[in-house]
N, C-alpha and C positions, 0 to 999 in steps of 0.2 A: 506491500500501501505507499501510496504518495500523498502528502500532503503540503499545498503551498501556503505560505501565511507571509504577513506582514509582520515584525517586527512592530506593538506602540514605542516604544526606548528608541527605537533607532533607525527612525524611517527609512533611512537609506541599504540597511542592511534587507532582503528578505529568505526569511528564512524558510528551507523545505523538507521535510521528516521524510524522513525512509520507516517502512514495519514490517519485519521479518523475511522473506528467502528474496533478494535483487536479482531475478535470473532473468535469461534475454527476451519478457514483456516487458518486466517490470523497467529493465535498461531500458530502452526504446521509450519507453515512459519517461524517464528520468528525465534524459536529453532532452525530450519534448519539454518537458514542463522546464528546461533549464535553459532552456533555448528560446521559450517564452518572453521568461526573466527580460533574458536583452534586447530580443523584441520590444519591450517595452521600456527601455533602458535602464533598468534595474541591472547592475554589474555587481553590487554585494553582496556574495551567496554564503549563507550558513545554510548547511546540511549537517542535517541531527540524525547519526545513526547507533541512537542508544540503543535502540532495539529491533538492529539488526540483526541475526543472528548469521549469515551467506551471503554472497557478493559474488558476480559469477562475474569473469575476461571480459566479456564485453562489456560489462558497468562500469568495472575500471577503466575501459577504452576510452567509456566514453569520459569519464571525469575529464581525466587526465586532455583529451581532444577541448571541451567547454573551457579547462581553466586555461587552453596555452590563448583562447578566443580571445577571450576575460582578461588576458595579462594584457593585450593592443591597444583595451578599450581603460587600462586604468583600473579595473575592477579587482573579484580575487573570487578565491573558492574558499574556505575553512568549510575542517569536517569539527565534526562532534562523536569521539567514541571511548568507551567501556568497555567492550568489551575484548577480553585475553587473545581470544584469537583473529577476531576480527584487527585484533594492533597487529598482531605479527602477522597477520598476511601481507598486512601497510610494508611491514619492516620488512621483508622478507621477498617485498619485491620491488623495494627499495623506494613505495609512492607515500610512507613519512618521510621523504627529505622531498619530494612534490608538492605534499599537503601540508599544513596547519595544522597542526591535529589541537586537540582539549577535548579535555572532560568532562564540563558541564558550558550551556544554553550562555549563560551569563557568560563566562568567561572568554570562548566563542566573541560574541559580539561587540566585549569590550575593546576590543582588539582590533576592530573597521578605523577607517578614519575617520 
């Protein structure tokens, strides 16, 4: 499940909340959701992955591709991850060097300009 919301405290940040398993279908939905943010000029995105149990490789690829695209507009995608297995996946694939990863929404939101 993917849910998109605006943060009331930081209007310049879009929050995308993911839940469960992010498989091929959810990967395409995530990519579309991020593109929707970009189309609206919303380039600071916090992706809440606290309740994510699994992420497929195509979802990881979509995140990296959108991060590169957003960087060109001086925006950013930052992640919230607390699941140890998911953190290990990001470390193993070295994506923890690509994305800033936080363990709370509050912490993540405060890092956007």
